[in-house]
N, C-alpha and C positions, 0 to 999 in steps of 0.2 A: 504494500499499500504506500502510495506517495505521501510526502510530507504535506500537511494541511495549511500551515502558516509559514511565512518567511519573516525572520527576526534579524534585525541588523543591530549588533552590539557595538556602538561607536567607540567606547573607550573600555576595552576588556581590562578588568582590575583583578580578576580571578586567576591567580597564578597557577592553580591546580586544574583549571578548566572545567570544575564541577558544574558551574552554572550553565554553560552551553550544553553539557550532557544532559542536564535535567530538562532543559528546553527541548532537546531532541527527543527525549523519552516521551514528552507530552505532544509529539507530532509537529514539531517545528523544524524548518531548515534554517540553521544558524549561519549568518554571515559575520565574521568577525573583522572589526576594524583594526587599526594599529594599536597594540597594547601600550598602556600608559607608561609602563616601566621601561619599555624600549624607546618610546618617542615622547619624552615628558614635555617638551615644549611645542610639539608639532600640532597643528590644527588643520582641519579640512577647510578648503575654500567652499563657497556656496555650491559651485558647480561640481566639485569633487564629491561633496556630501550627497547631492541629488543623484549623481551618477552611481555612488555606492549603494544607495537605498533602492533606486529603480522601482520594483514592484513589490516592496516589502509591506507587510501588514502591521509591523510593530517596530519601534526603535527603543533601545535601552542605553543609557549612558549617564554621564556626570555632567560637568559644567564647562567642558572644553569647547564644544561646539555650540554654535548659535542655530536655532531652528526658527527661521522667519517665515514671512508670508509666501515668498517665492518657493521655499521648500515645500510648505503645505500644499501649494497648487501643483507641485511638480511630482508629487508621490501619491498617486491617485488611490492606492489601496490601503494607505496608512490609517489605522484605526486607533493606535495608542502610542504615546511617548511615555515610557516608564523611566523616571528619573531617580538616580541615586542621591540621597540627601534631600534637604529641604528646599534649596534655592531654586527657583524657576525663572530667574530674571532673563536668561538667554533664550527663552521660548516665547514665541509671540502667541499669547493665550487668546487674544481676540481672533486671529487667523485660525488657530487650532479650533476653537468653538465654532466659528462660521463653517468649517469643513467637517464638523462632527468627528473630531479627533480628541479623545480623551487624554488629558495630561494627569499623570499621577506621580507622587513623590514619596519619599520615606522620611518623613520629619522627625520621628521620635527615636529613630535607631541609633543615633549617634550622641544622644544627650549626655550619657555618663562619660564617654571618651572626650568630648569637647570640654566639659566642665573640668575634668581632670587635667586637661592640657592647659587650660586657662590658669589653673591653679599652679601648675608647673611653671609657666611663664612668670607669674606674679612672684613666685619664690626666686625664679632664675634671675630677674632684674634686681629685686630687692637684696639678694645676696651676692649678686655679681658673679654668678656661677661660671658663665662662659669665660668671662675675662680672667677670673681667678684661677681656673683650671689651666688656661694657657700661660698665664703669669707663672705658675708654679713649674710648668713644663719648661719654661725659659730660664728657670733658676731663681725666680722671685720668691719672696717669702712674705710673712705677715708684716705689713707696714701700711702707711697712709694710703697707698694706691688700691688697697683691697678692703677699704672700710665699707661695711655694709649697714643696712637699717633693719630694725625689728618691726614687724607687722602689728604687733600688740599696740593698741591704742590709736591706730591709723584709721582713716575713713576711706572706704572703698565705694566708688560710684559705679553703679550698673546702668549702662545705657542700653535699654531693652531688657524687660523682664519676662521673657518666655520661659520655656522649661530649662533651656541651658542656663540662663541667668539665674533662675531659681535653684537649680542643682549646685551651681557654684556657691551661692549664698549658703546653702545647707552644709557645704563642705567646710566653709570658713567659720561656721558657728563655733564658739568656744575659743576663738582666737583672740577675743577682747577687741573686736573691731566694730566700728560704726558703719551702717549700711544705708547708703542713699541710692535712689533709683529714679530714672527718668524713662517714662514710657506712657505716652499720651493715650495709648489704647487700653490701659489698665485702670480699674476703678480703685478709689480709696480703700474699699473693703479688701480688694485683692492684695494691695500693698500691706495692709494691716496683717492679713493672714500670712503673708510671706515674711513678716518681721523686718520690713524695710520702710524707710521714710521717703515719701514721694516728694520730689522737688522739681524745680524747673531745670532746664538744661544748663542755664548760666549759673544757678546756684550749685549744681553738681560739679561743673568745671572748676569753680572757684574754691570749693570746699574739700574736694577729694584729694587724697594722697595717691591712690591708685584708681584709674579709670579703665573699666573693662567693657568692650563693645560686644553686644549680642543682638544685632539687627540684621534683617535681610537687605540686600541691595535693591532699592527702588529709586524712582525719580525723587522722592522725599529724602532718602538717606545718603544718596551718593554725594560724596565730599561733604558730609555734614560736619566732620572734623577738619576745619581749614585753619588758615592763619589766625583769623579772629577768635576762633574757639581755643586754639593752642596758647594764644597769648593770655587768655583768662586763667589757664591752669597754673598751679603753684610751681615755682622753679624746682621743688623738690619732688615733684610728682612724676608718675610713670603711667604710660598709655599701653594697654593690652588690647590686641585685636585677634580674635579667633572667629570673626564674622565673615566679612568680605573685604578685600583690599580696597574696593572702590569707595568705601565709606570714609576713607581718609584721603585727604589731599597730600599725596606723597611728597610733592616738592615743598610744601609748607611744613611737613614734618621733618624733612631733612634740615630745613632752615632752622626750625625750632630747636633741633638737637645740636646743630653746629653752633648756634648762638646761645645756647643754655637757657631757653625759655622753660624747658622741662628737663627732668633728671634722666630719662631713658625710656625705652620702649621694648615690648615683647610682642612679636608679630609672627603669626602663623600664616597669614595671608598678605599678599602684595598686589600692587597694581602697576604693571601687568603681572601675569604668572606664567612661567616662572620668571623671577626678576633677572635682570642682566648681571652677569658676574662683576662688572664694574660699578654697580649700584653704590652710591656713597654710604648707604646704610650698612654695608658689609664692612666698612672700614672703621666703624664706630665701636668702641669697646663697652658702650653702655646701651647697646642694642643686641637683642637675640632675635634671630630669624630662623623659623623652621619651615620645612617645605610642604605646608598645607597638609599636615598630618593629624591634626586635632581629632578628627573622626576616624582615623586609620588604625585603630587598635585591631588586633586579630578578631576579637568578638564583635566589634563594631562593623567591620567589613562583612562578616558572615550575616549579621542581622540586616544590613541594608541590601545586600545582594538577594537574600531570601525574600525580603518583602517586595523588592523591585520585580523579581521573577513572578511572585504571586499576583501583583498588580497587573502585570502584562498579561498573564494567562487568564485571569478573570475577565478582563476587557475583551480578549479575543473569543472567549467562550460565551460572551453575552451577559456576563455578571459585572456589577460595578466594582472597581478597585477599592481597596481599603482606604486609600488616601487620595481622593479625587480633588484636583485643584480647580477645575473648571466644570462645575455641575451643570452650567447652562448648555454645554455640549450634548448633554445626554439624549434629548429627543432626536436630534439629527443623527447621532451615533446609533441609536436603536433602529432607525430606519434603514442605515447603511448595513448593520448586522443582519437585518431581515432580508435585505436584498442579496447579500452574500449567500445566506442559507438557501434562498430561492434558486440561485445560480447553480449551487451545488447539487440541488435536488434533480436538475435536469439530466 
């Protein structure tokens, strides 16, 4: 019996290949794109992506590729885009909805991993771990160059209080810290339940010793931390970003660090990704940069792969995915599914 559906995995991240074997067992013909571990900085052009997908019924991938209107119009059999992780900023949701294409993501599978990584970056910059390790390697020892700070008594400001922000706060409880948060989409009751104080963005920037970003990239949040915001921060404060690189104006951040407006930064994400090796941030001993691995724990990867596959298969079989981003597409998608079933019955 031939394969029922064609699936394109644009960014294979499963080193063992179990994901595409699972899809094949469910009646899918799997087309693999370029593995992310072999081509970390490579991206498809629009034409290459359209050519690779051709007559596929589903696409699965992360955030490397953009799926725009031209793509939706050029892949006529496409029923679902199943996304690893939460962010869908590179998918034209309006175009997908118009074409009856469901978009699903895996928003909760990385919460613990990202919260733990944010915590590691906070400790890393506060204790100057990256610089101190290299300093010792070069023969340096305990002196004024490796002075660190204590977190006890400090104020941490959370920009965005979703599940990751809440998980980070829970991990920092008992550290004798004060918690501030800015999130215009949360109610006062929710802030109270989480044990944080709701403040304006300006208050948070002025009062926090550590600021941790937990927002998705939207028109509203892109470059929300720019020169004006960085100048409001304390000279002794640190900026942590495990969200999206686009939410910080990187040129302004470089200037802030070079001129001493803030004390340092811990970044798991940059803009663009991956950053160029001559990026001035790499030359600063008060900055820690990791290669977008906050959600990349062994268990976290298994969780988001499993959920992405479940979402994809449900949509192809006529059921709604667990994490549907564009429910407005459902009526047209149902019509398309029925049309496919009629064609197969002839």
